[in-house]
N, C-alpha and C positions, 0 to 999 in steps of 0.2 A: 526879564525880557519876555514879551508875549509871544505866543506861537499860534499862527492861524491854521486851523484844520479846515480843509476844503471838502466839499461834498465828494463822496466816493462813486456817486452815480447820479443820473438825472431823475427827477421825480418831484414829489411834493413833500416839503419838510414840515414835520409836526412835532409835538412834544411827546416825551416818553409816556405821559399819562394816557395817551390814546392807544398805547400798545395793549392788546387784549391778553397780556400775559404778566402776572404779578412779579416775575423775576426781573422784568425790565421796567414795568410801570412803577414799582416800588423802589427802584434804583438799588436792588440788591447787589448788582454787579458794578454799579457806578452810575454816574450821571452822563447825560448826552442828549442826542436828538434822534428821532426816528424818520425814516424816509419811505414813502409810498413809491416804489420803483416805476419809472416809465422807460428805463433803459435796461439793457441786458448785460452790462459790463461793470464790474467793480474796479475802480482805479485807486492808486495810492493817494491818500489825503495829505501827505506831506513827505518830505525826504526822510528815509529811515531804513530800518531793517525788518524783515519779516520774522516775527518771534514765534508765532504758532500758526499752523494751517491744519485745520481738521481733516481727518481722513475722508469724511463725507463731502468735503469741498465747500460746505455752506457757511464756514466761518473762518475768519482770519484776523490776526492781531499784529500790529506793527509798533516799533519803538522808535521815537524820534531821537536825534542827537541830544536834545535837551532832556531826554528821559521820560517824555509823555508816552503812555501806552494806550492805544486805541483798539478796541475790538469792533469788527464789522460782522453782523450776524444776518445773513440773507434769509428773510422769512421766519416763520414760527414753526417749531417741530419739524424743521427740515432735515434734521439729523436722521429722521426715520426713512428718508428717501435713499439713504446709503450711497450717496454720490450720484444718483440718477438725475441727470439734468444739469450737473455742475462740471465745469472744466477749469481746474486750477492752471494758472499761467506762470506761477512763481513757485519757489521752494523755500522751506525754512532756512533762515540764515542769509538769504539773498538780500543785497542792498537794492533799494528802489528809489526812484525819484518821483516827486509829485506828478500825478497824471499817468504813471505807468499802469498798464492793465495788470490786474491781480487775479481776477476770476471772471469767467464768462459763464452765464447760465441761461437755460431755455425758459424765457419769461412765461410763456403759455403753459408749458408742461408743469413747471413748479407751482404756478398759480392754481392749476387744477388739482394738484396733489397735496398741497399744504393748506393749513387753516387760514393762513394769512401770508401775504408777501411783504408785509410791512418789515423794514430793515432797520434795527437799532444800530446806531453808531455811538459807542460807549467809551468814555474815558475811565479806564479801570483802576488807575492809581490816583483817585480823586484826593487822597491825602497829600499829594505832592503838587497837583495842578487844579486850580479852580476855573470854572467856566465864567468868563467876564462878559461874554456876548454870545448870542446864538441866534440863528435864523429859524424861525418857525412860522407855520401857517402861511407858507408861501411856495411858489414854484421855485425850483432851484436846478441849475445845471451841474454837470460833473466839473469839478475844479473850481466852482464858485465858493466863496467864503461861507462856511457853515457854523464854525465855533471859533472863538478866540480864547486861548488858555493863558493863564498867568501863574507863575510859580507861587506856592503857598509857603510863606515864611514859617520855618519850623519853630514851634514854641520851645523855649529853653526851660527845662524843668529843673528846679533846684530842691534838694531835700535836706532835711536836717536830721541829725542823730540825736538831737536834744529830746529827752523825754521817752517814756515807754509807750508803745502802741498797745492799746487794749482793744478787744473786739468782741462782738456778739453776733451770732447768726439769728436771723428773724425770718419766720415764714410769712410772706407778704399776704396781707388780708384785703388789700385793695382789689375790688372785683375787676378793674380794668388796668391793673398795674399803676405805676407812677406816671400820671399824665399831668397836664398843666396845673389844675387846681390843687391836687395833693402835693405836687412838687413846690408850689408856692408856700404851702403850710410847712413842709419839711424845712425849706429855706428860712422861713420866719422863726421856726423853733431853733434852728442851728445858730441863727445870728444872736440868740440870747446867751451864747456861751463863747468863751475865749478859745476853747479847744479847737484844734484842727480836725475836721470831720470829714470822712469819705464814706461812700457806699460802694460795694463791690457786687456785681452780678456776673458770675462766671469770671471771664478774663476782662470784663469791662469795669472801669473804675471812674467814679465822678465825685466831685466835690459837693458836699451837702448844702453849701450856700449858693449853688448854681442850679437854677431851674433847668437850664438847657442841658447841663451835665447829667442831671438826674433823668431827664427825658431820654437822653441817648443810651441810657443803661438798658433800655428795651425790656423792662420788667413786665411780668404777667402775674396774674393772681396765683398764689401758691408758690412763687419762686422763693428760694432761700437766698436772702440778701445778707451780706456781711457788713455790719457797721463798724467802722474803725474810728478811734478817737485818740488824740495825743495832746497833752497839754495840762495846765493846772487844774481845770475842772472837768477832766476827760471823763471820770466815772459818772458824774451827774449829766454831762452831755450825752454820753452813751446810753444811759438809762432812759433819758427823755426821748431821743430819736427812736430807739428800739421799741418803746412803748407806743409811740405814734405810728410806727410802721405795722405794728401788730393789730391795729384797728382798721376799720374801713374808711375812716375819716368822713363819715356821712356819705360815702359814695355808693352805698347799696342803692340800686335803682328802686324808687318808690313805685308802688302800684299806680296805674293811671288808666283812664278810659282808653279803650282800643289799644291797649299795650301791645297786643299781638297783631301785627299787620296781616290782613287777610291776604290769601294768595292772589296773584295777579289774574285778572280776567283776560279773555282773548280780546286783543285790540281790534278795533274796527278801523276802516279807512278814515284818515284824518285824525287819528289818535296817537299820542306818544306815551309809552309807559314810563314809570319811574318807581323809585323806592319812597315809601311814606315816611317823611321825617316828622311831620306834625299833622294830625288828622283834621279833616274839615272839608268844607265846599266853598268855592269862590267862583265868580264869573266877572269878567271885565276885560278891557283892552290890554294887550301886552305892552309892557314898558321895558325895552331892552336896556340893560345897564352895560355900558362899555367902559372898561378900565382904561384909565389915562396912563400912558407910558411915562415913567419918570426917568428922564436921562440925567446921568451924573458924569462929571469929568473924572478920568482915572487919576490924573496927577493933581497933587495938592499945591497950594501956594506957600506952604510953610507949615511945619508940624504944629506950632503954637496956635496959629490961626485956625487950622483945621480942627484941632482939638477943642478949641474954644467954641467953634461953630457947632460941633457935635453936641457938646454939653448944653448949649443954649437950646438947640433943637429938642434935645431929650427932656429938658425942663418944661418946654412948651407942651410936648406930647403928654408928659406925665400929668400935667395940670388938667388937660382935657380928659384923660382917662380917670383921674381921681374924681373929677366932677360927675362922670357917668357912674362911677362906683358908688355914689351916694344915692342911687336910684331906689325907689321903694320896691321895684321889681327884684325879687330875690335872685332870679336867674340872671338878669343883667348885672347886678352887683357882683355875683360870683365870678362871671366871666371877666369883668373889668379888674377885679382883684387879681386874677391870674395874669392879665396883661400888665398890671403894675409890677408884678414880680418879674416879668420878662424885660421890661424896660430898664430895670435896675440890675439885670443879671450880670454878675462879675465876669463871666466867661465871654459874653457878647461884648462887654466893654473892653475887656482885655484884647479880644480878637481884633476889634476895630482899632484900638490903640497901637497895636503891633503894626497894622497896615499903614496908619498914619505916620508912625515913626520911620516907615520904609518909603515915605514920600507920596503916599496915596491921598486922595481927597477924603473929606469926611464922609461923603455919600458913598463913595466907592468902597471905603473901608467898612462902613456899616452893612452895606449890602453883602460884602464878602463874609463878614462875621456871621450874619444871619444864615447865609447858604451853606457855610461850614456845618452849622448845627442841623440845618435841614437834611443835608446829606447823612449826617450821623443818625438822625432818627429814621430816615428811610432805610438805612442799612440794617436796623433792627428787624425789619420785616413785620413788625407789630401793626396790624391794620388800625387798631384803636389809636395808637400813638400817631400814626401817619395822618389821621384825620386832624390831629392837633397842629399839623404844619401850617394850617391856615392862620393860627394865632401868631406864629413867627412872621409869616408873610404880612399879616396885618400891621404888626409893630414895624416891620421894615418900611412899609409904604407910608405909615403915618409920619415916621421920622423923616423920610426922604421928602415928603410933602412939606414938612416944616422947614427943611433945609433949603429947598429949591423954590418954594412958593407955588408948586404945581398943585392945582385942585384935584382932589381924589375922585370926585364923581363928575362925569361929563354929561349926564342926563338927569332931567328933573322928573321925578315920579309923581303922577297925578294921584289924587285920592281915588281909591277904588280900582286902581290898575294892578295888574299881576306882574311882578318883577320877573324878568327872564334874564339870566345871566350865565356866563360860563361857570362862575363860582361867585361866592359872596363872602366877604369877611365880616367877623362879628361887628367891628366898629361901623362898617358901612350899614349893616342891618339896623343897628341902633339909631344911626342917623336918619335912615330912610323911613323909619317907623314913624316918625313924626308926621309924615305925609299920609298916613293911614292907607297903605296899600291893602289889597284884598288877599293877596297870596304870593307865593314864591315858587318858581320853577328853576332848577339848576342843572346844568350839564353834568357837573361833578358833585362832590360832597358826599357825606355819609349820614346815616340816620342817628348816630350818636355824636356828631360834631357839635361844637359850641353854637353854630348857626342853627342847627336842628333844635338844640335845647332852648335857644332864645325864641325860635318861632313857636315852640310848644308853649313857652311861658307867656307869649304875647297872644296866644290864641290864633296864630296866623297859619292857615293851611299851607303845607309845603311838600313838594316832591323834589327829591335829589337823585343823583346818578342817572339822569335821563338820557345821557349820551349825545353824540353828534347830531342826531335828528333835531335837536332843539335849535340848531343853528338856522333852520328854515323859518323860524318864527320872526317876523319883522314887527316893528313898532306899530301899535294900534290894531294888530291882528286880534279879532274877538276870540276869547278863550273860555272854556269851561274846565275849571280845575277840580278834579275829583280826587281828593286826598283821603278817600275811604276805599275806593277800588283801586287807586294807584295809577291814574292816567289823566292826561289833559287832551281836550278835544279842540282842534283848530277850526275856526270858521264854521261853527255849528249851524245846521239848518234852523230855520225859524221854529220848527216843531220841537228840535232838540233843545234849543235855547229856552223855549217856553216851558218845557217839561223840567229842565234843570232849575229855572227860576221858581217854579212851583215847589220843587224840593227845598230850595233855599228859604222861600217864604214859610214853608210848613215848619221847617227847622227853627226859624227865627220865632215863629208864633209859639212853637212848643217851648223855646227858651223863655219867652215872655211869660207865657202861661205858668211855666214851672216857677219862675221867680215870684209871680203874683200869688201863687198858692203854696209857696215854700213852707209857710209856718202851719199849714193845715195838716191833720193827721193823715197818713197814707192808707188808702183801701183800694182794692181792685175795683173794677167796674161793677162787679156783682156784690161788693160789700165786704170781702175778705180783708181782715186787718193784717197788713204787712208793715213792720217797723223798718224805717230807714234811718240808720245811724251813721256815724263817721269814725274812721280810724284816726287816732290822734297821737301826737308825740309831745305836745306842750299845751300850756294854757292859751297861748295865741292861736294855736290850731282850733282849740275848743271854742274860742270866741268867734272865729271865722265860720266854724261849722254851725254854730247856733244861728248865725245870721243867714245861713243857707237852708235853715229849717231842719237840721239834724234832730232826731228824736232821742238823742242820747249818744254814747260812744260804745260800739261793739268791740273796740280794741284800743286800749291805751298801751302803747309800746314802752313799758317801763324802763327798758334797757337804755333809753336816751339818757337816763340819770347816771348810768353805770359806766358808759363808754368814754374814751378820750380823757381819762383821768388816772391818777396814780393810786388812789385808794377808793373803797366803796363809799357811797353817800351815807351819811348818818341818818338815823331815824327821823329827826326833825326836819332835815332837808327833804327827804322823800315825802313826808306828811304834808309839808307846805306845797309841794308840787301837785300832789294828788288833790288836795283841798282846793287849789286854784282851778284845777280842771272841773271839779264837781261844782264849784261856785259859778263857772261860766255856763253850766248846763243845769240850772236849778230845777229840781224836781224831776230830772230825767236820769235813767240808768247810765252808769258808767262802769264798764267792764275793764278791770286792770289785768293785763296779762303778767303773770309773775316773771321774774328775771328769766330772759331767754338768751343766755350767753352760750358760746361754743360754736364750732363749725365756722361759719363765715363771720361771726361776731365775737372775737376774743376780747378779753379784758386782761390788762397786764398784771393785775393783782390776783387773778384767779388762774394759777398755773394749771395747764392741762398738758399732760404728756403728749409727745408728737404722735399723731394717729395716721395710719395709712389712709384711712377714709374718714375725715372729720364729720361728714354728713351722717355717718352711721355710728358715730362714737358719742363723746360726752357733749350733749346738747340739751337745751331746755330744762325740763324738770330733773333730769338726771344730774345736772350740775348743781341745781339748787338743793336737792336732797343730799348731795355730798358736801355741801356747805350749809349746814343747818343754822350757823350763826347769821349768814346773809339772809336766809329765807325767813328766819324768825323776825329779824329786824324789818324786813319789807312787809310781812304780814301785820306787824304791830303798827306800822305807818299807815297801812290801808285801813285797819280797823279803827284808827283814831279819827277818820274823816267824819265830819258832821254834815248831815244827820247820819246816824248809824245805819248801815245797810245801803247808803247811796252808791257806794262803790262795791261791786261784785268782784269776785276773784276768779281768774281763769288760769288753768294750768296748761302750759305749753308742751308739746311733743309727747303726749301720753301714749304709752304702748300697753299698759296693763292696769287693771283695776286697783292693784296694790299701791300704785303711785298715787292715785286719787285718795285712797284711804289714809295714806301717811300724811298728806296735806290736810285732809279734813280733821284728822285727830289733832294736829298741831293747831289748827284754827280754833277748834272747840276748847283746847287747853288755854290758849291765849285769851279767848272770850271770857273764860272763867276767871283768869288772872286779872283781866281789866274790868271785870264786873259788867260785861255787856250781855244783857239778857236777850236782846233781839237777835234773830237768826240772820246770818250773813250767807248769801248764795255763793256756792262754789261750783264752777263748771269746768269743762275740759275742752281743749282744742283737738279737733280731729284732723291730724296731719299725717298720720301713718295708716297704711292698710290695716294694721292690727286694730287700731281704734275704730275705723269704719266698720270692720266686720264684726266688732263686738260692741257696737253701739248700744244694742239692747241691754247688754250687761252693764255697761257704763252708765246708762240712763237710770238703772235702778238706784244708783247712789249719787249721781251728778245732778245738779239742778238745772243744767242746760248744756247743750253741746254747740260749738261753733267751728265751722270747718275752715282751716287755713289752706286755701287752694294752691298757694305757691309751693309749699313743701309737699302737700299731698300729691300734686302733679309729678314732681321729680321722683317721688318714691314709687308711685304707681307705674311711671313710664321707665324707671331706672335710668333717668337722664339728669345729670347734675346741671341745675340751671345756671351755675357759675362757670361751666365749661363752655368756652365759645365754640368748640367743635360740634356740640350737640344742642346748644342753647336754643337754636332756631326751632327745634322740634318739641320743645317744652311748652305745649299749648294745653291749657286747662280745659279747652273744649273737646279734647279727645274723649271718644265714647267710653273708654275705660274709666276715665276720671269722673265723667258724668254718672256712670253706673255706681261708682263708689259713693258719690254724693247721694244718689237715689237710695242706695241701701242704707245709708246712715239715717236719712230722714224716715225711711220705712220702719227701721228697727227702733228708733228713738221715740217716734210719735206713738208707736204702739204701747210704749211705757208711759205715755203722758208727758214727754219732755219736748220742748221746742228746739229747733235747729236753726242756727243762723250760718251766715258765710261772711267772713272777715277778711278773706284773701283777695287777691287781685281781681278774680272773677266777678266780684260784687261791684266793680267799677267798669265793667265791660258792658255797654248797652245791648250788644247782641245776646249776652248770656242771661240777662235778667228774666225774660219770659221762660226760659228753660229752668232756671233755678226755682222760680215760683211753681212751675209745673211739677217739679220734683218734690216739692213739699217744704221748701225753705220759707220761714215766716219772718226772718230778720236778716236784713243786709246791712253791712257796715262798709261804706265806700270812702274814697278819698273825699275830703270836705267839699271841693269844688264840683263834685258830681251829684251831691245829695239832692238838690232841688230837681235836676233832670231825672234822676232815678225815680223820685216820687211820681213824676209826670208819666214816665214809661209805665210804672206799675198801675196807675190809675186808668190807663187805656186798655188794660187787659181784663178778660174774665178768667176765672180759675179754670173753667172747662176748656177754653181754647189754649191756655197755658199748658194744661195737662196733656192735651192732644199733641201740642208742638213738642213737648219734652219727650213723649213717647216715640215720635218720629226721630228725634235726635239720638235716642238711645239705640236706634236701629242703623244709624250711620256707621260707615267703616273707617272714618278718619276724621281728624279735627277739621280738615278742609271741607269735607262733606257737611259737617255740622255748621260751619260758618256759611256755606253756600245756602243751606237750608234756613239759616237765620236771616240772611239777606232776602231770600224769597218771602219769608214770613213778614218782614218789615215792609216789603213791596206791596203785599196784599193789604196792608193797613194804611197805606198813604192816601 
């Protein structure tokens, strides 16, 4: 039987997402509604008993006869007022009737003293009661209906004593924990076994065949997860799932242009700031997307009919998603694969089935099952997982649309328009992309959400987390979307619009010119030769890079052959992969980095003892030298590539000259064994401060040096790039990192050795002039940035690059360097 919760005060009802406090916005205490108060008295929202009343008088909770527990919290951080301005009118244990006064407060005094007056009304025992209806984005009076609660039918858990449970603890290597895409892979692997499989994270337990149950574990990078298995093939199932969890499943973020978002600039009148989700520029009219509300009946017409309707709708949606999963766009395909896993998730299906059995309609049951899981994910407090709630909402709306015939979009988007919305679901973006919008502006969202990933893959400029100010934008409002500086300008003046159009035109011309000249050798404006190469992971990458004008590969990540498998690759398999890459770049240098395993890239068949700090332990060449069998096999595969010497060898994570000497000795011995007379170049990666500061010594024996800025940055700044608490500060444009790069170039070139950069900084447009000015003569970027990188370098003279680099070295922070770089670019427009 449902329970109506009425508003405890007069005001404006809104969602918890608008509460500027993660405890409430992320539903850590439960789900509910927030109210911006216009009255000064809290009244009882139902008949019940006062359970708690805080000493400061700012918060009260009540329990209804049905067992629903509701907390009312007046304002934010109001506990700090120590009761000043609050007058409790009831006591703990007192019975109250709906509408009885509970607390009176001084509206003006509290408003002046507190960060916000917004008042969350929270259902704290969400495991027992679900919210089936709520009033939001509307004015509301005291005692007017605010929420409707329905009891949640408890799931009956049955266990069997048949079989022995075996388990293994795995340290999670996924950089963002288990979210939708890796969860889908785990489920797929689990379905290949008969055994009953579960994962445990602390006191949370989830079935390995349920994507949603895995998401609700709330895992993070480095968590120790217990895998349990029981059944005939339990040992094989346990080994497979444990090995999968020990890899990053391809989730390590690739380097990309503008990967580090610049600091926000001071906003001018008529501008709204946001977080950059996909960089770029766009101008056009606003096209506001309004979500259609999908109403569903709560009561069903019969369990058999509702179950059939649900399954039919699910088949329809699955077919639509599967068609989109066949996309040539890898980012779209990956997101759609995650959605396919969700639509077939057994816990969602079971949750909906239980509600249908209790007499609910298919739509009501599906919505309830989805929101049970949303609540579980929000309760984890994991910001990255919370961004994935959009995927669940997406699946909910698609299936309800199929059930009811309600169209999902209520607005047509014209080509060249900028989509403005409260939020956007992945399937909506994929559908709207066919209209060729110019950009996206969202009130909510996050920079690592699936919508952000899709926008980046489509090359669609996007800002997210822009806040309620975006609500002021009406259809057809002229907009300038600057997803480089992080703001949108409303109704720009003719002069501002003309200047922005000139920026766009210049950028488009530069792209066109870059593509037209992509196959030409790269030289600065005054004739200095700079090689622009590509970072590769496969032969397909090499083919794409060649089309973009890559002059070779400055980094082949050979570990792609070693991860996500039970045994190391054989020599023939490795040789075939390296040969295919060399064949795709005929006559051009290919630098293969030796096996770089350890730290954030574990391999199941290379056991490494648990380390307190893996980033400072067995990594890179340290692992390879400890496993000479693997190292020798890899070197033989590289030396077999035809023509001899086409593939150069690069040693990762070097800290001493002795490591270089050991590899060089092994290479020379193998050349002798294989009767290879031609020399094969052996170089080192500069990723440690030790390598940077001894670059002159390394250059005496290395044929080249290449700087890996990703690792060098974390070691110079003592900030783990995989730790979300400090990752925002890991910026390779920090003056300390730039000085390390400058020292490496100065010391190595004095010994006659060239220095390249193969880390993420080589793919950052703002960094290229500085790197050239510091003495870098080879850049290896992501394949899609190669042509543009060439064009940027062609516009520089060596003298102006050196002057710019010298100024950068005098800056005090990465933010100052980036501001200097923007000013440098402005002077060249």
